[in-house]
N, C-alpha and C positions, 0 to 999 in steps of 0.2 A: 581560377585566378586568385582567390583569397589565399590558397596554399602558398603561392609565390611570396606574398607579403609576409606571411607567417614564417616561412622558412628563412627568409633573409631579413629578419627583424633587426639584426645587428648592423645592417647598412644604415638604417634610420638612426640607430643609436650612435654610430660613429659620426655621422653627419651632424647630429644634434649636439654631441660633445664638442665638435670642432666649432660650430656656430656659437655655442655658449661661451667657450673660452675666448673666441674672437670678440664677442660682445663685451665681455668683462674687461679685456685688454683695451678696447676702444674707449670705454668709459673711464677705466681706471687710470689711464694716462692722459690727463687733461692737457698736458703740454705737448702731446704728440702732434706732429704736423699732419696736414691733410694728405700729404704724400704717403705717410704711413698708412692712413686709412685706405688709400687707393691701392697700395701694395697688399694690404690685408684683403681688400675686396678682390684683387687679382688672384691671390692665393686661394681665397674661398671659392671663386668661380672655377679655378683650375681643379682643386681637390674635389669639390662637389660634382664637377663634370666627370672626373674619374670614377667616383662612386656611382654616378648615374650610368656610365658606360658599363661598369662591372655588373650593375643590376640588370641592365638591358641584355647583356650577353648571357647572364644566368637565366633570364626569363624568356629567352627566344623560343624555347620549346613549350613553355607553359602559359605564356601570356601573349595574346594576340596584339597587344599595344606595345610590344617591346621596342618597336621602331621609333615611337615617340620618345621613349626614355633614351634611346641611343642618340637621336637627334638633339635632344636637350643636353645630354652629356657632351657631345661633340661641340655644340655651341658654347657651353660653359668652358671647356678646355681652350677653345680658340679665343674667346673673350678674355680669359685669364692670361693667356700668353701675351696677347696684344696689350693688356693693361700692365703687365709686368715689364713689357718692353718699353713703354712710354707712359709712365704714371702721370706726368705733368699734363700731357694732352688729354688723358682720360679724366683727370681731376677737373680741369677747366671745362671740358665738355659736360661732365656731370653737373657742375654748378649751374651752367647755363641751361641745361636740359631741365633740371628741377625748377629753375626760375621761370622758364617758358611755360612749363606745365602748370605752375602755380598761377601765373597770370591768365592763362587760357581757362583753367578750371574756375578761377574767380569770376571771369567774364561770363562763363556759362551759368554759374550760380546766380549772378545778377539777372541774367535774361530769364532764367527759370523763376526766380523770385517775383519778378515783375509780371510774368504770365500767370503766376499763382495768386496774385493779389485778389482776384475775383472769386477764387475757390477757397482760400484759407484766410485765417486771421493770424497776425503775428509774423507776417512775411518780412517785417523789418529785421528780425533776427537773421533770416536767411540772406537778406541784403547785406547786413553787417558782416556776416561770414564771408560772403563773396568779396566785399571790399577788403577785408583782412587778408584774404588769400592773395588778392592782387598786390596789396602792399607788401606781403611776404616775398612775392616774386621780385618786386622792384628792389627790395632791400638786399636780396641775394645778389642781384646784378650790381647794385651800388657798392656793396662791401663784400667782395669775394672772400676776404680773410675770415670775417665773422661767419660767412656762409659755410666755409670749410669746417670751422669748429662746430657749428650747429649741426651740419650734416654728419660729422663724426659722432656726435652724441645720439642723433637719431638712428644712425646705423647701429651703434652699440646696443641701444634699447631694442631695436628690431631683431638683432642677432640673438640677444638673450631670450626674448620671447619665442623666436623661431626654434632656437636650440632646446628650450624647455618643452615646447610642443612636440618636437621630433623625438626627444628622449622619452616623453610620456607615451607617445604613439608606439615607440619600439617596445616598451615594456608591455603594453596592451597586446601587441602582436605576438610577443614571446609567450605570454600567458595562454594564448589561443593555439599555440604550436603543438 
């Protein structure tokens, strides 16, 4: 199995470069609309899905988990096409999904912090974190335009770190080839 990853190190490199460029563009264009982010996300899902499919097909004889790569790639391509077909619906859904997740995660943090009061000291910080997470979710719902800009920046930072990690991984795999 390690031979597969070493032989196809360049797939990780291409995916990393694409993610890095996408992240720089998302942060570098502060005036870009949330729709642009969604189109970028759709393009990323589509292209990353194609790379995953190519990797799965290449690995079908040497990697017993190639089906997982194929499924992941097909899902990425499908989500990319759906996103590019209707970016507004995807953008609205993404804002509300993140908002719901934040409010639910904050609630769980509060519950855990209250349960940990007898076990640890300083649980107030965890309670504060839970409250901030809930407030973040409420703010996303209350002001979707600001949410779109914030999510654009978060996506850009994520893409830059992911791209750098994938590029670094590709060079380490290449050196072992």
